[in-house]
C-alpha positions in Angstrom: 26.8 -16.4 12.0 24.9 -14.8 9.0 21.2 -15.2 9.2 19.2 -16.6 6.4 18.4 -13.9 3.8 14.7 -13.0 3.7 12.8 -12.5 0.4 12.9 -9.3 -1.4 9.6 -7.4 -1.1 10.4 -4.4 -3.3 13.2 -3.6 -5.7 13.7 -0.2 -7.3 13.6 -0.1 -11.0 16.0 1.8 -13.2 13.7 4.7 -13.6 13.2 5.0 -9.8 16.9 5.0 -9.2 17.5 7.4 -12.1 15.0 10.0 -10.8 15.6 9.7 -7.1 16.6 12.8 -5.3 19.5 11.1 -3.6 20.9 10.2 -7.1 20.8 13.9 -7.9 22.7 14.6 -4.7 25.3 11.9 -5.6 25.8 13.6 -8.9 26.1 16.9 -7.4 28.8 15.6 -5.0 30.7 14.3 -8.0 30.5 17.4 -10.1 31.0 20.1 -7.5 33.1 18.3 -4.8 34.9 15.5 -6.8 33.4 12.8 -4.6 32.4 9.5 -6.2 30.4 6.9 -4.4 29.5 3.5 -6.0 26.4 2.9 -3.9 24.4 4.1 -1.0 26.6 2.2 1.6 29.7 4.1 0.4 27.8 7.4 0.6 26.6 6.6 4.1 30.1 5.5 5.3 31.5 8.9 4.1 28.6 10.8 5.7 29.4 9.5 9.2 33.2 9.5 8.8 33.3 13.1 7.6 30.6 14.7 9.8 31.4 18.4 9.5 31.9 18.0 5.7 28.8 16.1 5.1 26.5 18.6 6.9 28.3 21.6 5.3 27.8 20.2 1.9 24.2 19.3 2.7 23.5 22.9 3.6 25.2 24.1 0.4 23.2 21.6 -1.7 19.9 22.8 -0.3 21.0 26.4 -0.6 20.2 27.1 3.1 19.9 30.8 3.6 22.1 31.9 6.4 21.5 35.6 7.2 24.8 35.5 9.1 27.4 33.0 7.9 28.7 30.3 10.1 32.2 30.3 11.6 32.5 26.6 11.8 30.3 23.6 11.1 30.6 22.0 14.5 32.7 22.3 17.7 35.3 19.9 18.9 33.2 19.0 22.0 31.9 15.5 22.4 28.2 14.7 22.7 26.1 16.2 24.2 28.1 19.5 24.1 28.5 19.7 20.4 27.5 23.1 18.9 26.6 23.5 15.2 27.1 26.2 12.6 28.2 28.6 15.2 27.6 32.3 14.5 25.0 31.6 11.8 21.4 32.8 11.8 18.4 31.5 9.7 14.7 30.8 10.0 12.9 27.4 9.5 9.6 29.0 8.4 11.4 31.1 5.7 12.6 28.0 4.0 9.0 26.6 4.0 7.9 29.6 2.1 10.6 29.5 -0.5 8.4 26.6 -1.9 5.5 29.1 -2.3 3.7 28.4 -5.6 0.4 28.6 -7.4 0.8 25.3 -9.0 -0.6 23.2 -6.1 -2.0 23.8 -2.7 0.0 24.0 0.4 -2.5 22.0 2.6 -5.3 19.7 1.9 -7.6 19.1 5.0 -10.1 16.3 5.6 -11.9 15.2 8.7 -13.7 12.0 9.7 -17.1 13.5 8.8 -16.0 13.9 5.2 -15.6 17.6 5.3 -12.5 19.4 4.1 -10.9 22.1 2.0 -7.6 23.2 0.4 -5.4 25.9 1.6 -3.4 27.6 -1.2 0.2 28.9 -0.6 -1.1 32.3 -0.9 -3.8 31.7 1.8 -1.3 30.0 4.0 1.0 33.1 3.8 -1.8 35.4 4.5 -2.8 33.3 7.6 0.7 33.2 8.9 1.2 36.9 8.3 -2.0 37.9 10.2 -1.3 35.6 13.1 2.3 36.5 13.4 1.3 40.2 13.5 -1.3 39.5 16.2 1.3 37.5 18.3 3.7 40.4 18.2 0.8 42.7 19.3 0.4 40.5 22.3 4.0 41.0 23.2 5.2 37.7 21.9 8.8 37.8 20.8 12.0 35.8 20.3 12.2 33.0 22.7 8.6 33.2 24.1 6.5 30.1 24.1 3.3 29.6 22.1 1.3 26.5 23.2 -1.6 24.7 21.3 -4.3 22.5 22.4 -5.5 21.6 19.0 -6.3 18.7 16.7 -4.6 18.1 13.3 -6.2 21.1 11.5 -4.7 23.7 9.2 -4.9 26.3 12.1 -2.2 24.3 13.9 0.1 24.5 10.9 -0.5 28.3 10.6 0.1 28.7 14.3 3.4 26.9 14.1 4.7 28.8 11.1 3.6 32.1 12.6 5.4 31.4 15.8 8.5 30.2 14.0 8.5 33.2 11.7 9.0 35.6 14.6 11.4 33.4 16.6 8.8 32.2 19.2 8.9 28.6 20.4 6.0 26.2 19.5 4.6 23.4 21.5 1.4 21.4 21.0 -0.7 18.7 22.6 -3.8 16.9 21.2 -7.3 17.4 22.7 -7.4 13.6 23.3 -4.8 14.2 26.2 -6.4 14.6 29.6 -6.0 18.0 31.2 -3.5 16.8 33.8 -1.3 15.4 31.1 -1.3 18.7 29.1 -0.6 20.7 32.2 2.4 18.6 33.1 3.8 19.4 29.8 2.9 23.1 29.3 3.6 24.2 32.9 7.2 23.5 32.3 7.6 25.9 29.4 5.3 28.8 30.7 3.6 29.7 27.4 2.4 33.3 27.0 -0.4 32.4 24.4 -2.6 29.3 24.2 -4.2 28.3 20.9 -7.1 26.0 21.8 -10.3 24.5 20.7 -13.5 23.9 22.6 -14.7 21.1 20.2 -13.0 17.9 19.2 -14.3 14.9 17.1 -13.3 11.3 17.2 -15.0 8.2 16.4 -18.2 9.9 15.1 -18.7 11.9 18.2 -18.2 15.7 19.0 -16.6 16.4 22.4 -17.1 19.6 24.2 -13.6 20.6 25.5 -14.7 23.9 27.1 -14.1 22.5 30.6 -10.8 21.3 29.6 -9.6 24.6 28.1 -10.8 26.3 31.3 -8.8 23.9 33.3 -5.7 24.6 31.2 -6.1 28.4 31.6 -6.5 28.1 35.4 -3.4 25.9 35.6 -1.2 28.1 33.4 -0.9 31.6 34.9 1.8 32.4 32.3 -0.9 32.6 29.6 -1.9 36.2 28.9 -4.2 35.6 25.9 -6.2 32.6 24.5 -6.8 32.2 20.8 -9.9 30.0 20.2 -10.2 28.4 16.8 -13.9 27.5 17.7 -16.6 30.0 18.4 -16.2 32.0 21.5 -19.1 30.6 23.6 -18.3 31.3 27.2 -16.7 34.0 29.5 -13.0 33.1 29.9 -10.9 33.9 33.0 -8.1 35.2 30.6 -8.5 37.6 27.7 -9.4 35.7 24.6 -9.7 36.2 20.9 -11.4 34.1 18.1 -9.5 32.8 15.2 -12.0 34.5 12.9 -11.2 37.9 14.5 -7.5 37.5 13.9 -8.0 36.3 10.3 -9.9 39.5 9.5 -6.8 41.6 10.2 -5.1 43.4 7.3 -2.5 41.3 5.5 1.0 42.5 5.9 4.3 41.5 4.2 5.4 38.1 5.5 8.6 38.7 7.4 11.0 36.2 9.0 13.2 37.0 12.0 16.7 35.4 11.6 17.5 33.4 14.8 20.7 31.7 15.8 21.2 28.2 14.4 20.7 26.6 17.9 17.6 28.8 18.8 14.7 26.5 19.8 12.0 25.9 17.2 9.6 23.9 19.3 9.4 21.8 22.4 8.4 18.2 22.3 7.9 15.9 25.3 9.3 12.5 26.4 6.9 9.8 27.6 7.3 10.5 31.3 8.6 7.0 32.3 10.6 8.2 35.3 8.6 11.2 36.2 7.1 14.3 34.5 7.7 14.3 30.8 10.9 15.9 29.8 10.5 19.1 27.7 12.9 18.6 24.8 14.0 21.7 22.8 15.1 21.3 19.1 16.9 24.0 17.1 15.7 25.9 14.1 19.0 25.0 12.1 19.4 21.3 13.2 15.7 20.6 12.5 15.8 22.3 9.1 18.9 20.3 7.9 17.5 17.0 9.2 14.1 17.5 7.7 15.5 18.6 4.4 17.7 15.5 4.4 15.2 12.9 5.4 12.1 14.0 3.5 14.1 14.6 0.3 16.5 11.7 0.3 15.0 9.0 2.4 11.3 9.6 1.6 12.2 10.8 -1.9 9.4 13.5 -1.6 9.3 15.7 -4.8 7.7 19.1 -5.3 4.0 18.9 -6.0 3.5 15.5 -4.4 1.0 14.9 -1.7 2.4 13.8 1.7 0.2 12.4 4.5 0.8 10.9 7.9 -1.9 9.9 10.3 -1.0 11.7 13.5 -2.1 13.9 16.3 -0.5 17.2 17.3 0.9 15.5 20.4 3.1 13.2 18.4 6.4 14.2 16.8 5.0 12.9 13.4 2.8 15.9 13.3 5.9 18.2 13.3 7.5 15.9 10.8 4.5 16.4 8.4 5.2 20.1 8.4 8.6 19.2 6.9 6.9 18.0 3.7 6.3 21.6 2.9 10.1 22.2 2.8 10.3 19.7 0.1 7.7 21.5 -2.0 5.0 19.0 -1.3 1.3 19.4 -0.3 0.8 18.3 3.3 -2.4 16.3 3.8 -4.0 16.8 7.3 -6.7 14.5 8.8 -8.7 15.1 11.9 -10.4 12.2 13.6 -10.2 8.4 14.1 -8.3 6.3 11.4 -11.0 3.6 11.9 -14.2 5.7 11.5 -16.5 4.7 10.1 -14.2 1.7 9.3 -10.7 0.8 8.6 -11.0 1.6 4.8 -11.6 5.3 5.4 -8.0 6.5 5.1 -7.4 4.3 2.1 -10.4 5.8 0.4 -9.1 9.2 1.3 -5.7 8.2 -0.2 -7.4 7.3 -3.5 -9.7 10.3 -3.7 -6.9 12.8 -2.9 -4.2 11.0 -5.0 -1.9 10.8 -2.1 1.7 9.9 -3.1 3.3 9.2 0.3 1.1 7.6 3.1 2.4 7.4 6.6 0.8 5.5 9.5 1.7 3.1 12.3 2.5 -0.5 12.4 -0.6 -1.3 14.5 -2.8 0.2 11.9 -1.4 -1.8 9.1 -1.7 -4.9 11.3 -5.4 -4.1 12.1 -6.1 -3.8 8.4 -4.5 -7.1 7.8 -6.3 -8.7 10.7 -9.6 -7.3 9.3 -8.9 -9.0 6.0 -9.0 -5.8 4.0 -7.7 -5.5 0.4 -7.9 -1.8 -0.5 -6.4 -2.5 -3.9 -9.6 -4.3 -4.9 -11.9 -1.4 -4.1 -9.8 1.8 -4.6 -7.5 3.3 -7.4 -4.3 3.7 -5.5 -2.2 4.2 -8.6 -0.8 7.5 -7.3 0.6 5.9 -4.2 4.4 5.7 -4.3 5.3 4.9 -0.7 3.7 3.7 2.6 5.8 4.5 5.6 5.4 3.0 9.0 6.8 4.0 12.4 6.0 4.0 16.1 6.8 0.3 16.7 8.4 -2.4 14.6 6.4 -3.6 11.6 6.2 -7.4 11.6 6.9 -9.3 8.3 3.3 -10.0 7.8 2.7 -6.3 7.8 5.2 -5.7 5.1 3.7 -8.5 3.0 0.2 -7.1 3.3 1.2 -3.8 1.9 2.5 -5.6 -1.2 -0.3 -8.1 -1.6 -3.3 -6.0 -0.7 -2.4 -2.4 -1.2 -0.3 -2.1 -4.4 2.2 -4.6 -5.8 4.9 -1.9 -6.5 4.3 0.4 -3.5 7.6 1.2 -1.7 7.1 0.0 1.9 9.2 2.1 4.2 9.6 1.1 7.8 11.4 3.9 9.8 12.4 4.5 13.4 13.7 7.6 15.2 11.9 9.5 17.9 10.8 12.6 19.7 14.4 13.0 20.7 15.5 14.1 17.2 12.1 14.6 15.5 13.1 12.5 12.6 14.3 9.0 11.9 17.6 7.4 12.5 16.9 4.5 10.1 14.4 4.2 7.2 14.0 4.3 3.4 16.5 4.5 0.7 15.0 4.5 -2.9 18.2 2.9 -4.3 18.2 -0.4 -2.6 15.7 -3.4 -2.0 13.4 -3.9 0.8 13.8 -7.2 2.5 10.7 -8.7 4.2 10.7 -7.5 7.9 13.7 -5.3 7.6 14.4 -1.5 7.5 16.4 -0.6 4.4 19.3 1.4 5.9 20.7 3.7 8.4 20.1 7.4 7.4 22.8 9.6 6.1 24.9 11.3 8.8 23.6 8.9 11.4 26.4 6.9 12.9 24.1 4.2 14.3 25.4 0.9 15.7 24.5 -2.0 18.0 26.5 -2.3 21.1 26.7 -5.3 23.4 26.8 -4.9 27.2 30.5 -4.2 27.1 30.1 -1.3 24.7 31.4 -3.1 21.7 29.9 -2.9 18.2 28.2 -6.1 17.0 26.7 -7.2 13.6 24.2 -10.0 13.1 23.4 -9.9 16.9 20.9 -7.9 19.0 22.4 -5.0 20.9 21.5 -1.6 22.3 21.0 1.0 19.6 23.6 3.7 19.9 24.6 6.7 18.0 28.4 7.4 18.2 28.7 10.7 16.4 26.7 13.9 16.9 23.9 15.0 14.7 22.6 18.6 14.5 19.0 17.5 15.1 19.8 16.2 18.6 18.1 18.4 21.3 19.8 21.6 22.2 18.6 21.2 25.7 15.9 20.0 28.1 13.8 22.8 29.6 14.7 23.7 33.2 17.9 21.6 33.0 20.6 24.2 32.9 23.5 21.9 33.7 22.3 19.1 31.3 22.0 16.7 34.1 18.7 15.2 32.9 19.9 15.3 29.3 23.0 13.2 30.2 21.0 10.8 32.3 18.6 10.3 29.5 21.1 9.3 26.7 24.7 9.1 28.0 24.4 7.4 31.3 25.1 3.8 29.9 27.9 4.4 27.5 30.3 7.4 27.9 29.9 10.1 25.2 27.8 7.6 23.2 24.0 8.2 22.7 21.9 5.1 23.9 18.5 5.3 22.5 16.6 2.6 24.3 15.9 0.2 21.4 17.0 -3.3 20.7 18.5 -3.4 17.2 20.3 -5.8 14.9 22.4 -4.8 11.9 22.6 -7.4 9.2 25.3 -8.3 6.8 23.1 -6.7 4.1 23.4 -3.4 6.0 19.7 -3.6 6.7 18.3 -2.9 10.2 16.0 -4.8 12.4 14.4 -3.2 15.5 13.0 -5.5 18.2 11.2 -3.1 20.5 12.3 -1.0 23.5 15.1 -1.9 25.8 13.8 0.3 28.5 10.4 0.7 30.3 8.8 3.1 27.9 5.4 1.8 26.6 5.2 2.1 22.8 1.5 1.5 22.1 -0.2 2.2 18.8 2.9 4.1 17.7 2.6 6.5 20.6 5.1 6.4 23.6 3.4 6.3 27.0 5.3 6.8 30.3 4.7 4.3 33.0 4.8 7.1 35.4 1.7 8.7 33.9 -0.2 5.4 34.5 1.0 5.4 38.1 0.1 9.0 38.7 -3.4 8.5 37.4 -3.9 5.4 39.6 -3.3 7.5 42.6 -6.8 8.7 42.2 -8.1 5.1 42.8 -8.2 4.5 46.6 -8.5 0.7 46.1 -5.1 0.5 44.2 -2.3 0.4 46.6 0.6 -0.1 44.1 0.8 -0.9 40.4 3.2 -1.9 37.5 2.5 -1.8 33.9 4.5 -3.1 30.9 4.0 -3.4 27.2 5.0 -6.4 25.1 5.4 -5.6 21.4 3.6 -7.7 18.8 5.7 -10.5 17.2 5.1 -12.7 14.2 3.4 -15.3 16.5 1.6 -13.1 19.2 -0.2 -9.8 19.5 0.9 -6.9 21.5 -0.1 -7.0 25.1 -0.2 -4.3 27.8 -1.1 -5.9 31.2 -1.5 -3.9 34.4 -0.6 -5.5 37.7 -2.1 -4.0 40.8 -1.7 -4.5 44.6 -5.1 -3.8 46.2 -5.8 -2.1 49.4 -7.2 -4.2 52.3 -10.8 -5.2 51.7 -10.7 -4.3 48.0 -11.7 -6.7 45.2 -10.9 -6.5 41.5 -14.5 -6.9 40.4 -15.9 -5.4 37.2 -16.8 -2.2 38.9 -13.2 -1.5 40.0 -11.8 -2.5 36.6 -14.2 -0.1 35.0 -13.1 2.6 37.4 -9.5 2.0 36.7 -9.9 2.2 33.0 -12.1 5.3 33.3 -9.5 7.2 35.3 -6.7 6.3 32.9 -8.7 7.3 29.9 -9.9 10.6 31.4 -6.7 11.6 32.9 -4.5 10.7 29.9 -5.8 8.9 26.9 -7.4 5.8 25.7 -4.0 4.3 24.9 -3.3 4.3 28.7 -6.0 1.8 29.2 -4.5 -1.7 29.7 -5.5 -4.9 27.9 -6.0 -6.8 31.1 -5.6 -6.1 34.8 -4.2 -8.7 37.4 -3.9 -8.7 41.1 -0.5 -9.4 42.5 0.6 -9.7 46.1 3.5 -7.2 45.7 5.4 -5.2 43.1 9.1 -6.0 42.6 11.4 -3.2 43.5 15.2 -2.6 43.3 17.1 -1.8 46.6 17.0 1.9 45.7 13.2 1.8 45.3 12.6 1.7 41.6 9.9 -0.5 40.1 11.4 -3.3 38.0 9.4 -2.9 34.8 12.1 -3.9 32.4 12.6 -7.4 34.1 8.9 -8.1 34.1 8.8 -7.2 30.4 11.6 -9.5 29.6 9.8 -12.3 31.5 6.7 -11.7 29.3 9.1 -12.1 26.3 10.1 -15.5 27.6 13.3 -14.7 29.4 13.6 -16.8 32.6 13.3 -14.9 35.8 16.9 -15.7 36.9 18.2 -14.1 33.7 15.7 -11.3 33.5 16.5 -9.8 37.0 19.4 -9.6 39.4 17.9 -10.6 42.6 20.8 -9.4 44.5 19.8 -5.8 43.5 16.2 -6.3 44.6 14.5 -5.2 47.7 11.9 -8.0 47.6 13.2 -10.8 45.3 10.4 -13.2 46.3 8.0 -11.1 44.5 9.3 -12.5 41.1 7.8 -15.9 42.0 4.2 -14.7 41.2 5.3 -13.3 37.8 7.2 -16.4 36.8 4.1 -18.5 37.7 1.8 -16.1 35.9 3.9 -16.3 32.8 3.9 -20.1 32.9 0.1 -20.2 33.2 -0.3 -17.7 30.4 1.9 -19.7 28.2 -0.1 -22.9 28.9 -3.3 -21.2 28.0 -5.0 -21.2 31.4 -4.8 -17.4 31.7 -5.7 -15.6 28.5 -5.4 -11.9 28.2 -8.6 -10.3 27.2 
């Protein structure tokens, strides 16, 4: 049954369509390839039906520089063994600097204290040249890992581009991560050089991270040199150099090492739901093609425009921001809290810097709405073309707030993808309307469908989000997973040779997309994925907590998001204010403030499967209103009686007798 059509929130005018980058691509296909498509949906259908041809034409359209030509676009192997552009060599950073110009800056930086500066393309090139030369002097070469413990500052961008230019592999974490969390990630890849800061700011406070950096160095014996972007203020157990010293080196010609198409460009990390975070390696070539495609066509970024996304270096959106340089845009970087000194700060920055494309998370937009903000009444946002949201589904009220209180003609883009591809599967298309509460379209080259439990595609019904054809931006491998066992378990265990992403999705008769949250146990809070295993590992430090289970319920049109923590206490322990404070402090210190629950409840026992796995997803389903008998298969449980407490707890919560704080 076709659902009722929601209202149109945004409609492209004739000028928008005429000047859209994707319109230019359509014309190019017609002139040079004899391909005619009446609309976006026809173009998308061709892009997923003719996978090798689409990606070959995309590389040709963007004039990708292959130092060695490819022998074939993709292999005949099914996912996850598909190989792309075999035999070719290229370099991501080289394509960034093809946009080098004196017409506008490469980077604009601001922090929450109001400080900031611009970095010209020439200054960026000089910084990358100096750092690349220093890295090579430290013995860093092709395939070596360079790790960074940095905030969203220009030094991080320079570090990534320098590492990429010489074929080294980049990986970064934010200083708001606890030391144990960073060690869990970086130990896997054994970096040889660590870029770090001993100072971080957030919420109007300056934090001394010296002890954290020392902890990282002690836990990472592979690190042979530390590059400090803050002043060198203490003896270090490993040879160290300051950023200022490296930036005083002579400038040499900027060179780029050609690497195989599948050579890793960076390592990102999964959330750690079922154990230590998986170290996900992405390729130079696949990332390059995907980023050129998405930023140019789906975000419609044009040379000289200013592109901003609020992110930390520990979220894949930081990597995505670097892609705006590929499109010839100026990347706007911000270090600090999005709500300091208040929620209007980023909108004030957008106005003063004339930002054209503004990216954030759904919770931030909803917080602005809840606060009753109306930035259009206070700031000149006439330069703003689009506002993108990701991290979690944006409710209809969030869409409406953008139009009513930000800018009437702003293009609201809700997108969804993930760390797994460092891009979006679904998102914006400047040729079609935005319907209230819906994502415009599936991205070009992304054969995304909704599958039911039998593995059959469904429309106008909620199903598992799956990708049935390979994409070059899919991971090339997981670190320390030589036989791809963990890789296959992560994406291909449910449906054979079909990528299951872990989201609930509905495809409408309008070809729009609705995402209803996670279908697995990953906690997606404030746009950042949190692994339940991280929470449990941190709680091992609290002797009074014998066992625990945490879930996250996404916000809906009628209820806010909610992350409760259920604990089984040791004999004689009580969940008083002191213990609650201790639990929250441990989670905040070990990992991040996002790991702190909204409320803590004592339960008699945690539900387990027969094989000993905590049953997080069934409890989440119960919080969403699904009856216990449908949320869990008791025959597969070790302790089915444990569900009785949760069923009663949900009933009490619904009746109002137990309110989450």
